[in-house]
C-alpha positions in Angstrom: 247.0 -14.5 177.2 249.2 -14.2 174.3 249.0 -13.3 170.8 246.5 -10.0 171.5 245.9 -8.3 168.1 245.1 -4.2 168.0 242.6 -3.8 165.3 241.6 0.2 164.3 237.8 0.9 163.7 235.7 3.6 163.6 232.3 4.3 165.0 230.4 7.4 164.5 233.3 8.9 163.2 235.5 8.4 166.1 238.2 6.1 166.3 238.1 3.0 168.6 241.6 0.7 168.9 239.7 -2.7 169.6 241.9 -5.4 171.6 241.1 -9.0 170.1 242.1 -12.5 170.9 243.6 -14.9 168.2 239.9 -16.0 167.2 238.8 -12.4 166.9 236.6 -12.1 170.0 237.6 -8.7 171.9 238.2 -8.3 175.0 238.5 -4.4 175.5 238.8 -1.4 173.3 240.5 2.0 173.7 238.6 5.3 173.0 241.2 7.6 172.2 238.9 10.6 172.6 237.9 9.8 176.0 241.4 8.8 177.0 239.6 5.4 178.8 240.6 1.5 177.9 237.2 -0.5 178.4 237.7 -3.5 179.7 235.7 -6.6 179.3 237.5 -8.7 181.7 239.5 -7.1 185.3 242.1 -10.7 184.2 242.9 -9.5 181.3 244.2 -6.0 182.3 247.9 -6.0 181.8 248.1 -8.0 178.4 245.7 -5.7 177.0 248.1 -2.5 178.4 250.8 -4.0 177.2 249.4 -5.0 173.5 248.0 -1.0 173.8 251.3 0.8 174.9 252.6 2.1 171.1 249.3 3.2 170.7 248.4 5.1 174.3 248.8 8.9 174.2 248.8 10.5 177.6 247.1 9.9 181.1 244.3 6.9 180.5 241.2 5.5 182.9 241.1 1.7 183.0 238.0 -0.2 184.1 235.1 -2.0 182.6 232.5 0.0 180.2 230.4 2.7 181.6 227.0 1.6 181.4 224.7 3.3 179.3 222.2 5.9 180.0 218.8 5.5 178.5 219.6 8.2 175.7 222.6 6.4 175.0 220.7 3.1 174.4 218.6 5.1 171.9 221.1 6.4 170.2 222.6 2.7 169.8 219.6 1.4 168.2 219.4 3.9 165.4 221.1 3.3 162.3 223.8 5.4 161.5 222.1 6.1 158.0 219.2 7.3 159.6 220.9 9.8 162.0 220.5 13.1 161.5 223.1 14.1 164.5 226.0 14.5 162.6 224.7 16.8 160.4 227.2 19.7 160.0 225.6 23.4 159.7 224.3 24.0 155.7 224.5 20.1 155.0 222.3 20.1 152.2 224.2 23.1 150.8 227.6 21.3 151.2 226.6 18.3 149.7 224.7 20.3 146.7 228.0 22.8 146.4 230.2 19.7 146.1 227.9 17.7 143.3 228.0 20.8 141.9 230.2 23.9 142.3 229.0 26.3 139.8 230.8 28.5 137.4 234.1 29.7 138.9 233.8 33.0 136.8 230.4 34.0 137.4 228.9 37.8 137.4 227.3 37.2 140.9 228.2 35.2 143.6 226.8 32.1 144.0 223.7 32.6 146.2 224.2 28.8 147.5 227.2 30.1 149.1 225.5 33.3 150.8 222.7 31.0 152.1 225.6 28.3 153.3 227.6 31.3 155.2 224.3 32.1 156.9 223.6 28.3 158.1 227.2 28.1 159.2 227.6 31.4 161.4 223.9 30.9 163.1 224.6 27.0 163.4 228.3 27.7 165.2 226.3 30.0 167.4 223.6 27.2 168.0 226.1 24.4 168.5 227.8 26.7 171.4 224.8 26.5 173.4 225.8 22.5 173.8 226.6 21.4 177.5 224.1 23.4 179.1 221.4 20.8 178.8 220.2 22.1 175.0 221.2 20.0 171.8 221.0 21.6 168.1 220.1 19.4 164.8 221.1 20.9 161.4 219.6 20.6 158.1 216.7 18.5 158.8 214.9 17.6 155.3 211.2 17.3 154.9 209.0 16.3 152.3 208.2 18.2 149.5 211.8 19.7 148.9 211.4 21.9 152.5 214.1 22.1 155.1 214.3 23.2 158.9 218.2 24.7 158.8 218.1 24.4 162.6 216.2 22.4 165.5 217.2 23.7 168.9 216.3 21.5 171.6 216.7 22.6 175.5 215.0 23.2 178.8 213.1 26.8 177.2 211.5 24.5 174.4 211.8 23.9 170.9 212.9 25.9 168.1 213.2 25.6 164.2 215.5 28.3 163.3 216.0 29.7 159.9 218.8 31.2 158.8 218.9 34.4 156.5 222.3 35.9 155.2 221.7 39.8 156.1 225.7 40.8 155.4 225.4 44.7 155.9 221.8 44.5 154.5 218.9 46.6 155.6 216.2 44.1 156.7 212.4 45.2 156.8 209.9 42.9 158.6 206.2 43.3 157.7 204.7 40.5 158.7 204.8 38.1 156.7 206.8 39.4 154.0 210.7 40.1 154.8 212.6 42.4 152.8 216.4 41.8 152.2 218.0 44.7 151.3 216.6 45.8 147.8 215.6 42.6 146.4 211.9 41.9 146.1 210.1 40.8 149.5 208.9 37.6 150.1 206.4 36.0 152.8 209.3 34.4 154.6 207.6 34.2 158.1 204.6 32.4 156.5 206.8 29.6 155.4 208.8 29.8 158.7 205.3 29.0 160.9 204.7 26.1 158.5 207.6 24.7 159.0 207.5 24.8 162.7 203.9 23.7 162.6 204.9 20.4 160.7 207.9 20.0 163.1 205.3 20.2 166.0 203.2 17.7 163.9 206.3 15.4 164.0 207.6 15.7 167.6 204.0 15.9 169.3 205.3 18.8 170.9 205.3 22.7 170.5 207.9 23.8 168.3 208.5 27.7 167.4 209.4 29.9 164.6 213.0 31.8 164.5 214.4 33.7 162.1 217.8 34.5 162.4 220.1 37.3 160.9 222.9 36.6 159.8 225.1 40.0 160.0 222.6 42.6 159.3 223.4 46.7 159.1 220.2 47.6 159.7 216.7 45.5 161.2 213.2 47.3 161.2 210.3 45.4 162.3 206.7 47.4 161.4 205.3 44.9 164.2 205.9 42.2 166.4 205.1 39.3 164.2 202.9 36.7 165.3 204.4 33.8 166.7 207.7 34.6 165.1 211.1 35.3 167.3 213.3 37.6 165.4 216.9 37.4 166.5 220.3 38.6 165.2 223.4 35.7 165.2 224.9 37.5 167.9 221.6 37.4 170.2 220.9 33.6 169.7 222.3 32.6 173.2 219.5 34.7 174.8 217.6 31.8 174.2 220.0 29.6 176.5 218.7 31.8 179.0 214.8 30.4 178.7 213.8 27.6 181.0 210.8 26.3 182.4 208.9 24.4 179.6 211.1 21.2 179.4 212.7 18.9 181.7 215.6 17.2 181.2 214.6 13.9 180.8 211.8 15.1 178.2 214.7 17.3 176.2 216.6 13.8 175.7 213.6 12.0 174.9 212.3 14.3 172.2 216.0 14.9 171.0 216.2 11.0 170.0 213.2 11.3 168.1 214.4 14.2 166.0 217.6 13.2 165.0 216.1 10.2 163.8 215.3 10.8 159.6 212.4 8.1 159.8 210.6 11.0 162.3 210.0 13.5 159.2 209.4 11.6 156.6 205.4 12.2 156.5 205.0 15.4 157.6 
């Protein structure tokens, strides 16, 4: 086989190097992140490796493409514009700040940046649970302008997690009211329960609300809130210890449903 070409391409944010014949058909591709050369035909192995030689970094595995799991097949059928999985913590706020950074010399800090800090702190803590059967989706937009900051899915169930900036601030929780420092109290827990109910409707599965406090100085809860779990960002790993609610196949199926933007269009 002669004149093989190496063509770079990007899929879901990851670079692949495709090895093509002169007519443009593929014979293999190299996934740098996975360290694997996937051959579509064993007879082309030597020519493919010769073409890829300048691009190979470190040890690589060479063989036929792995058989996709049902969850991977579902992801492949999902249009990239509809896939919520690539969302970063605070995605909506990042986009808003990029479009309108605000005044550089304003007297008070932009509240959007504090909210972003909270979502990033909480999001990083939830992302750390990946690999133990848990998945996290960030910044899920709901009709009407509402948003679920983080959706955590795993063996212990489904949780709609709302991040609240509370750095070095006293928090008072008197269901449904939440008071942050000297600010006026607001019925935040009522909103969290409503968002969780909407998520339950969309996924046809119970979704429990969680209020995640980012860096509070002190937390006072007058009585155990109805159906809402309150955790500091440093305690979110406790959710990973919960189990016995969902089987792995159920978690994967719900994750596939939740990451589709269209799932949330009519809730």
